[in-house]
C-alpha positions in Angstrom: -5.6 13.6 9.3 -7.5 15.8 11.7 -11.3 16.0 11.5 -12.7 19.4 11.8 -15.6 19.7 14.1 -18.7 20.7 12.3 -21.1 22.7 14.4 -24.7 23.0 13.5 -25.6 26.6 13.4 -29.0 27.3 14.8 -30.5 30.6 13.6 -31.8 32.8 16.3 -35.0 34.7 15.7 -34.4 38.3 16.6 -38.1 38.7 17.6 -37.6 36.4 20.5 -35.0 38.7 22.0 -37.0 41.9 21.7 -38.3 43.8 24.7 -40.9 46.5 24.8 -40.0 50.1 25.0 -41.5 50.4 28.4 -39.4 47.6 29.7 -36.3 49.2 28.2 -37.1 52.5 29.8 -37.8 50.9 33.1 -34.4 49.1 33.0 -32.6 52.3 32.1 -34.4 54.3 34.8 -33.5 51.7 37.5 -29.8 51.7 36.4 -29.8 55.5 36.4 -31.3 55.5 39.9 -28.8 53.0 41.2 -25.8 55.0 39.7 -27.2 58.2 41.1 -27.7 56.8 44.6 -24.1 55.3 44.5 -22.7 58.7 43.3 -24.6 60.5 46.1 -23.3 58.1 48.8 -19.7 58.3 47.5 -19.9 62.1 47.4 -21.1 62.3 51.0 -18.5 59.7 52.0 -15.7 61.7 50.2 -16.5 64.9 52.1 -15.8 63.2 55.4 -18.7 64.7 57.3 -20.2 61.3 58.0 -17.5 59.1 59.5 -19.6 55.9 59.8 -20.5 56.1 56.1 -16.9 56.8 55.2 -15.7 53.7 57.1 -18.5 51.6 55.7 -17.5 52.6 52.1 -13.8 51.9 52.9 -14.6 48.5 54.3 -16.8 47.5 51.4 -14.2 48.6 48.9 -11.5 46.7 50.7 -13.7 43.6 50.8 -14.4 43.9 47.1 -10.7 44.3 46.3 -9.8 41.3 48.4 -12.6 39.3 46.8 -11.3 40.4 43.4 -7.9 39.0 44.2 -9.3 35.7 45.2 -11.9 35.1 42.4 -12.3 36.3 38.8 -14.8 39.0 38.0 -17.0 36.6 36.1 -17.3 34.4 39.1 -18.2 37.3 41.3 -20.8 38.6 38.8 -22.3 35.1 38.5 -22.5 34.7 42.3 -24.1 38.2 42.6 -26.7 37.2 39.9 -27.5 34.0 41.8 -27.9 35.9 45.1 -30.1 38.5 43.3 -32.3 35.8 41.8 -32.6 34.1 45.2 -33.6 37.3 46.9 -36.3 38.0 44.3 -37.5 34.4 44.7 -37.9 34.7 48.4 -39.6 38.1 48.1 -42.1 36.7 45.7 -42.6 33.6 47.8 -43.2 35.7 50.9 -46.0 37.6 49.1 -47.6 34.4 47.9 -47.2 32.2 50.9 -50.0 30.2 52.3 -50.1 32.3 55.5 -50.4 35.6 53.6 -53.1 34.2 51.5 -55.0 33.0 54.5 -54.6 36.3 56.2 -55.8 38.1 53.1 -58.9 35.8 53.0 -59.7 36.4 56.7 -59.3 40.2 56.2 -61.6 40.1 53.2 -64.2 38.2 55.2 -64.0 40.5 58.2 -64.2 43.8 56.3 -67.8 44.6 55.4 -68.6 45.2 51.8 -69.7 48.8 51.0 -71.7 47.8 48.0 
């Protein structure tokens, strides 16, 4: 009566998903730095010595709580990933823009060669 859907299973080569040890260490170091910085900020905010920082943390947490009530966590994570990718794209395009390349060429022409 009912036809079962047959899915074609495509094997995934595990070598395609491997990263180098340096890359893995770099990722872990960045995550550890981020967690450490967040922990430091929250510790200072919790002591109450810096009132502006405390209020900033409270406002951010309240905003995230309100956002969490409106949207699912997956949607928020996806939007954050999109914003992160866009910021990286703009940073790389700023470094490689035509004006920066022209300025670099002008500076290279103006600076005398020491050799």
